[in-house]
Structure formats: structure tokens, C-alpha cells
C-alpha positions, 0 to 999 in steps of 0.5 A: 790875849784878852779873849782867854780871860773873857772866855774863862770869866764867862765859863766861871760865870756860867758855873756860878749861875748854874750852882746858884740856880740849883741852890735856889731850886733844890736847896744849897744845904744838901749833899746833892748841891755839893756834888753838882758844884764839884762836877761843875767846877771840874768841867770849868777846870777842863776848860781852863786847861784847854784854853791856857795850857799851863807849863806845869813844871818845877820842883812842886811837881817832883814827887818825894819818895816819902809821899807814896807810902803816906798816900798808901796809909791814907787809903789812896790804893783803895780809892783807886780800886773804887774808881776802877770798880765804878768804871772811871778809869776806863772812861778816862783812859783815852783822855790821858793820851797813854797808848801803852807804849814807852813813847806815850809815857811823856804824855801820861806824865803831862796828864798827871800834872794837868789832873793834879793842878786842876784838882788842887786848884779846885780844892782851894776854890772849894775851901774858899766856897766853904769859908764863904758858906760859913760866913753866911752861917751855912755850916751844913753847906760848908760841911758838904763842900769840904766833905765832897772835896776829899774824894773829888780832889784830894784823893785824885791828887794822891793818885796822880802823884803816886803814878808820877812817882812811878814815872819819875823812877823810870826817867820819864818826864814831860 
């Protein structure tokens, strides 16, 4: 049972060391640094999900009817089109486990929950990193971290919740 926390801690340490090394080599006050930190954190989150397989149930994961119109007004469909245009949707299609059949919709529902959970967790971590950067008087680093958190974590959460809202309307549940 202690093996999972040790593995996660080791992976977190590897991410921290990689980010620190990049910051020392290329500087930590740049957009490049913030983007690499986001990618490193996403790899860590994938590892976290694979090791822990959280339940991801509860009222929080039920999408309210008011949410999707709000996400539309905030530009989530435009973001989805950008992801399709750059090929991200094609790249991630197999990882979602959706085979195009009604039988695979439950797996798709689970995939939306996993993605939402990990992106929200990483958004909170990035917020903490930004606060830490501000405390170290590195406002530029904090700004880049916060700015990159919007497209790498907040918009993906909106997209996952929008998709799950459509799944909920068909009665699909994980």
C-alpha cells in the first residue's frame, strides 16, 4: 500500500527536478518555462490516474444545465475547434476508449471524469505554484503560469463537462 505514494512522490520529485533544471538552464521567467511545467504536470497526472484509479463519482461530476451555455459564452467551442485543427482530438481519440458504439459510451463518460479531475487538480497546483512565485517576487513567472493554466486546464475542464452533459442527457453513466 505504501508503494503507490512512494511512486507518486518519486514521479512528483522527477517533475520538480525537471522543472528546476529547465529554470536553471533556460530561465524560469518565460512562456517556455510555464508551458514545459504544464506538460510535465500533465504527464504526472496521467501517472497519478494510472496508479490510483480514483472513483470519480458524486454530485460534483453531475453537470448542471446552466453550465454548457456559460461554457459556450466563454468560448469553449472555439477552443474545441482549435484542438481539432491542430490534431489534438485525433491524437487523444484512442486514449478515451470510445469505439463509436453505445456500449463504449460508459468508458467515454469515465474518460471525461478522469480528464476533468486531472485538469482541475493541475489548475490548483498551478495556482499554488503561481502564489509561490509571487512570494518569491517572480511576478512574471506567476503570470505565465496563470496564463498558461487557462488553455491547458480550465478550457479542457469546460469541454469535458460539456461532453458529459450530452452523455447525461442520453442516460449514460460510468
